[in-house]
ROBALUM-70201 format. One record per residue (C-alpha): residue number from 0; residue in three letters; x negated, y negated, z. Coordinates in steps of 0.1 Angstrom, whole numbers. Layout:
     k     r    east   north      up
   NUM   ALA       X       Y       Z
...
END
This chain:
     k     r    east   north      up
     0   MET    -163       0     222
     1   ASP    -150     -11     188
     2   VAL    -156      11     160
     3   LYS    -168      -4     127
     4   LYS    -142      -3      99
     5   THR    -152       6      65
     6   LYS    -137      16      34
     7   GLU    -138      52      41
     8   THR    -124      55      73
     9   HIS     -99      27      73
    10   PRO     -89      23      36
    11   GLN     -55       4      42
    12   TRP     -72     -21      63
    13   TYR    -102     -24      38
    14   TYR     -79     -32       8
    15   LEU     -55     -54      24
    16   LYS     -83     -77      36
    17   ILE     -94     -82       1
    18   ILE     -61     -90      -9
    19   CYS     -55    -119      17
    20   LYS     -92    -130       9
    21   LEU     -80    -133     -28
    22   ILE     -50    -154     -15
    23   TYR     -71    -173       5
    24   TYR     -91    -183     -24
    25   VAL     -63    -196     -46
    26   GLY     -51    -218     -18
    27   ILE     -25    -202      -2
    28   GLY     -39    -200      34
    29   ASP     -54    -173      55
    30   CYS     -30    -145      59
    31   TRP     -55    -124      77
    32   TYR     -53    -114     114
    33   GLU     -91    -118     121
    34   GLU    -104    -150     130
    35   THR    -133    -159     105
    36   LYS    -158    -180     118
    37   ARG    -157    -213      94
    38   SER    -178    -247      96
    39   ARG    -159    -281      99
    40   THR    -170    -289      65
    41   HIS    -156    -257      52
    42   LYS    -124    -264      63
    43   VAL    -122    -299      53
    44   LEU    -130    -288      18
    45   TYR    -106    -259      18
    46   ALA     -79    -282      29
    47   ILE     -86    -306       2
    48   TRP     -89    -276     -25
    49   ALA     -53    -264      -8
    50   VAL     -35    -300     -14
    51   LEU     -50    -303     -49
    52   ILE     -40    -268     -65
    53   ASN      -8    -266     -46
    54   GLY       1    -302     -55
    55   TYR      -8    -294     -91
    56   ILE      13    -263     -91
    57   ILE      42    -281     -78
    58   LEU      38    -314    -100
    59   GLU      37    -294    -133
    60   THR      67    -271    -122
    61   CYS      86    -306    -116
    62   ASN      75    -319    -147
    63   GLU      88    -288    -164
    64   VAL     118    -289    -151
    65   LEU     123    -328    -159
    66   ALA     118    -317    -193
    67   ASN     155    -309    -194
    68   PHE     160    -346    -199
    69   ARG     143    -344    -232
    70   THR     162    -351    -265
    71   ASP     139    -339    -291
    72   LEU     136    -301    -282
    73   THR     139    -274    -307
    74   ILE     162    -246    -305
    75   LYS     132    -224    -292
    76   GLU     119    -249    -268
    77   LYS     155    -251    -254
    78   ASN     153    -213    -248
    79   ASP     121    -215    -230
    80   LEU     128    -244    -213
    81   MET     159    -229    -199
    82   GLN     140    -195    -189
    83   PHE     110    -214    -171
    84   THR     133    -239    -156
    85   PHE     144    -207    -137
    86   ALA     112    -186    -135
    87   HIS      87    -212    -123
    88   PRO     105    -227     -93
    89   LEU     113    -193     -80
    90   LEU      76    -182     -88
    91   SER      68    -214     -66
    92   ALA      93    -203     -38
    93   LYS      78    -171     -35
    94   TYR      42    -182     -23
    95   ILE      56    -212      -3
    96   CYS      75    -185      14
    97   LEU      44    -170      23
    98   ILE      28    -202      34
    99   LEU      57    -208      58
   100   GLN      54    -172      72
   101   ARG      16    -170      76
   102   LYS      12    -167     114
   103   ARG      42    -138     113
   104   VAL      22    -120      85
   105   ARG      -7    -120     106
   106   VAL       7    -106     137
   107   LEU      23     -79     114
   108   PHE     -11     -70      98
   109   LYS     -29     -68     133
   110   ARG      -4     -41     144
   111   MET      -1     -23     109
   112   VAL     -37     -16     101
   113   GLY     -57     -35     126
   114   GLU     -50     -14     156
   115   GLU     -56      23     162
   116   TRP     -25      40     160
   117   LEU     -19      74     183
   118   TYR     -21      94     153
   119   VAL     -40      87     120
   120   CYS     -41     110      87
   121   LEU     -66      99      63
   122   ASP     -50     117      32
   123   ILE     -20      98      37
   124   GLU     -37      64      36
   125   LYS     -59      72       9
   126   LYS     -24      83      -9
   127   SER      -6      48      -2
   128   VAL     -37      28     -11
   129   LYS     -37      46     -46
   130   LYS      -4      40     -49
   131   ALA      -3       4     -40
   132   MET     -34      -2     -64
   133   LEU     -15      14     -91
   134   TYR      19      -5     -86
   135   SER      -1     -40     -83
   136   LEU     -27     -36    -110
   137   THR       1     -22    -135
   138   LEU      20     -57    -125
   139   ALA     -12     -75    -132
   140   ALA     -23     -60    -165
   141   VAL      19     -64    -178
   142   THR      20     -99    -168
   143   TYR     -11    -111    -182
   144   THR      -3     -92    -212
   145   THR      27    -110    -214
   146   LEU      11    -143    -211
   147   PHE     -15    -134    -240
   148   PHE      12    -128    -265
   149   THR      29    -156    -254
   150   ALA       0    -177    -261
   151   LEU      -4    -157    -295
   152   ASP      31    -165    -305
   153   ALA      25    -205    -298
   154   LEU      -7    -198    -318
   155   ARG      11    -185    -347
   156   GLY      35    -213    -348
   157   THR       7    -239    -349
   158   ILE      -9    -220    -376
   159   ARG      19    -212    -398
   160   GLU      42    -241    -392
   161   GLY      22    -267    -377
   162   ILE      39    -271    -345
   163   PRO      17    -284    -317
   164   PHE       3    -255    -296
   165   ARG      23    -249    -262
   166   THR      34    -220    -241
   167   GLU      55    -245    -219
   168   VAL      77    -273    -221
   169   HIS      71    -304    -201
   170   LEU      86    -338    -200
   171   PHE      48    -357    -197
   172   PRO      25    -357    -217
   173   SER      42    -357    -250
   174   PRO      26    -341    -281
   175   SER      27    -376    -296
   176   TYR       0    -389    -272
   177   SER     -33    -388    -284
   178   GLY     -68    -395    -264
   179   ILE     -93    -377    -240
   180   PHE     -72    -386    -209
   181   PHE     -38    -371    -225
   182   GLY     -58    -345    -241
   183   PHE     -68    -336    -205
   184   LEU     -33    -335    -189
   185   TYR     -24    -312    -221
   186   VAL     -48    -289    -212
   187   LEU     -38    -287    -175
   188   LYS      -5    -283    -186
   189   GLU     -13    -253    -204
   190   CYS     -31    -238    -176
   191   HIS       0    -241    -155
   192   TRP      14    -209    -162
   193   TRP     -17    -187    -159
   194   VAL     -23    -206    -124
   195   ILE      10    -201    -111
   196   VAL      14    -162    -124
   197   THR     -19    -157    -108
   198   ASN      -2    -168     -77
   199   MET      25    -147     -82
   200   ILE       5    -116     -87
   201   LEU     -14    -120     -56
   202   VAL      17    -128     -34
   203   ASP      38     -98     -53
   204   GLY       9     -76     -44
   205   LEU       3     -86      -8
   206   SER      42     -75      -3
   207   ILE      40     -43     -24
   208   PHE       7     -32      -1
   209   SER      29     -42      30
   210   LEU      59     -20      18
   211   VAL      37      11       4
   212   TYR      19       9      37
   213   LEU      52      11      56
   214   GLY      65      40      40
   215   SER      30      58      47
   216   LYS      37      51      83
   217   CYS      69      66      78
   218   GLU      55      96      64
   219   LEU      29      95      89
   220   VAL      56      99     118
   221   CYS      70     130     102
   222   LYS      37     146      95
   223   TYR      32     140     133
   224   PHE      65     162     144
   225   ASP      55     189     118
   226   SER      20     191     131
   227   LEU      35     193     168
   228   ARG      53     227     160
   229   GLU      23     241     145
   230   LYS       4     230     179
   231   THR      31     243     201
   232   ILE      32     275     185
   233   LYS      -6     277     190
   234   ASN      -4     267     224
   235   SER      22     292     233
   236   LYS       0     320     228
   237   SER     -29     307     250
   238   MET     -14     284     279
   239   SER       9     292     307
   240   LYS      46     282     306
   241   GLU      41     251     331
   242   THR      10     238     310
   243   LEU      28     242     277
   244   GLY      57     224     289
   245   GLN      35     196     300
   246   GLU      15     193     271
   247   PHE      45     192     246
   248   GLU      63     164     267
   249   LYS      33     143     266
   250   ASP      29     149     229
   251   PHE      67     145     222
   252   ILE      66     109     241
   253   ASN      36      98     220
   254   GLY      59     106     188
   255   ILE      84      84     200
   256   LYS      59      58     206
   257   LEU      49      63     169
   258   HIS      82      60     157
   259   GLU      88      31     177
   260   ASP      58      13     161
   261   THR      69      22     126
   262   LEU     105       6     133
   263   TRP      85     -25     148
   264   CYS      66     -25     115
   265   ALA      97     -22      94
   266   ARG     116     -52     112
   267   ASN      83     -75     108
   268   VAL      78     -66      72
   269   GLN     115     -75      67
   270   TYR     116    -105      87
   271   SER      82    -118      73
   272   LEU      83    -108      36
   273   GLY     122    -104      33
   274   ASN     129    -141      13
   275   ILE      97    -130     -10
   276   TYR     120    -101     -16
   277   GLY     149    -117     -25
   278   ALA     133    -147     -48
   279   ALA     119    -117     -66
   280   VAL     151     -99     -72
   281   VAL     170    -134     -81
   282   GLU     140    -141    -105
   283   THR     140    -109    -123
   284   THR     179    -106    -127
   285   SER     181    -142    -142
   286   LEU     149    -141    -162
   287   LEU     162    -105    -174
   288   VAL     193    -124    -188
   289   PHE     175    -154    -205
   290   CYS     149    -127    -223
   291   LEU     181    -112    -237
   292   VAL     199    -143    -248
   293   LYS     164    -155    -265
   294   LEU     160    -121    -282
   295   VAL     194    -127    -300
   296   SER     194    -159    -306
   297   ALA     160    -173    -313
   298   GLU     143    -169    -349
   299   ARG     127    -134    -348
   300   ASN      90    -126    -360
   301   LEU      64     -99    -348
   302   THR      48    -118    -324
   303   PHE      78    -132    -307
   304   LEU      94     -99    -304
   305   ILE      62     -87    -287
   306   ALA      59    -112    -265
   307   ASN      97    -114    -255
   308   LEU      96     -76    -252
   309   THR      65     -76    -230
   310   TYR      84    -102    -210
   311   ILE     113     -81    -202
   312   PHE      91     -54    -194
   313   CYS      70     -76    -170
   314   VAL     104     -85    -153
   315   LEU     115     -50    -148
   316   MET      80     -39    -136
   317   VAL      84     -65    -106
   318   ASN     120     -56    -100
   319   GLY     113     -16    -101
   320   ALA      81     -22     -80
   321   TYR      98     -39     -50
   322   MET     131     -15     -55
   323   MET     108      19     -58
   324   VAL      86      12     -30
   325   ALA     114       2      -8
   326   GLY     133      31     -18
   327   ASP     103      54      -7
   328   ILE     109      40      27
   329   THR     142      48      32
   330   TYR     136      83      17
   331   GLU     103      92      39
   332   ILE     122      80      71
   333   SER     152     101      62
   334   LYS     129     134      67
   335   LEU     125     124     102
   336   PRO     154     138     120
   337   MET     148     173     107
   338   SER     109     172     113
   339   MET     118     162     149
   340   PHE     145     187     154
   341   TYR     121     216     142
   342   CYS      90     201     163
   343   GLY      91     231     187
   344   TRP     111     222     217
   345   GLU     131     254     216
   346   LEU      96     272     225
   347   VAL      92     248     254
   348   PRO     106     260     291
   349   TRP     130     240     304
   350   ARG     119     207     320
   351   PRO     140     181     338
   352   GLY     146     152     316
   353   LEU     128     171     283
   354   ARG     161     179     266
   355   SER     180     147     271
   356   LEU     148     128     260
   357   ILE     150     150     227
   358   VAL     186     143     223
   359   VAL     181     106     225
   360   ALA     150     107     202
   361   LEU     170     125     176
   362   GLN     200     103     175
   363   CYS     175      74     174
   364   SER     157      91     146
   365   GLN     189      93     125
   366   LYS     193      55     119
   367   PRO     178      50      85
   368   ILE     154      21      74
   369   TYR     165      -3      46
   370   MET     148     -31      34
   371   THR     169     -59      17
   372   ALA     170     -92      -2
   373   PHE     183    -119      18
   374   GLY     199     -93      41
   375   VAL     224     -87      12
   376   ILE     210     -66     -18
   377   THR     196     -32      -3
   378   LEU     162     -24     -22
   379   SER     166      13     -32
   380   TYR     163      34     -64
   381   SER     201      31     -71
   382   ASN     202      -7     -68
   383   PHE     172      -9     -92
   384   ILE     197       5    -118
   385   SER     224     -16    -107
   386   VAL     207     -49    -109
   387   ILE     197     -42    -142
   388   ARG     234     -33    -153
   389   ALA     246     -64    -137
   390   ALA     222     -85    -156
   391   TYR     231     -70    -190
   392   SER     268     -72    -181
   393   PHE     263    -111    -172
   394   PHE     242    -115    -204
   395   ALA     275     -99    -225
   396   VAL     298    -123    -208
   397   PHE     273    -155    -211
   398   ARG     270    -146    -247
END
């Protein structure tokens, strides 16, 4: 009999499902493993909506890239265009990667939060949800603040210098065009950045939640073996040696299965979402360089400085979120060998094959878990600093 899942009993499942619903609403597709009954009309209308919204994002992104062929751009527009030419295709690449990997993501979520694990700790689940929410909401707040100040800087230029209002630079329509139709296209052009950034926040949020949940699974395995020692000490006082050995062997094998499930989740998180991490690292590194270039080459005023500094902080936030939550995974699993070694095996009488099983399990537990971008750049605390240094070094040479 299936137990009804709620926010209180399965917080990881509950909040991950909310993100998947939001991703579905913006037209990326259904990433949730549970099949939802939808009418034929709903499916047709959703297909139309997905084609329209994704076509709009891709066409506007191409329109922006093609603006590099314009010859009437100011220095500020050239700097902005160079920045967005790298940024927005990479933002599109992230959610396109998610669209292509939806089936694998569903399989991952079904195993990670859909199935009942051998050992569950509600405190660890709640802590992981709070951590993931903190990263995701902070990223969303910083990103939308950046968009607000960028729009404010554009509005300042319109009021004080008579420059047509714009937050992005496009090939078509030109500001010289007038009329209701071109006005509508101009509004669509200005909404593009907000739409694509909303998609980015949701995709990054999904990735961050997956990484944080994986870190909680690593912590859960360590907690299981820590609790196994306490359980063994307690049982040694009330059980016979034979029963104690049988009970410990059964619990230890369950711990190995728990570790295997965690390793499976790590492999599939990397396999299904690794390209998103890679796009995020390339995106943040290149954008940091261009932001620094703009900061020293463009005409500076208060709104421009605030907009550019918030953009830099947003870039660092995206990079840091991935690097730090992935570093937490490596750190949590690094405690497993010690937890497994002190699980209480020395209190158990000798049983055929048990010591060999423990030795093999200890050897397997010493293999670390690393999340990588494109299989090359390891996401870790130290590499967060390395990426920032590399971006500044490239800026110094580029300048």
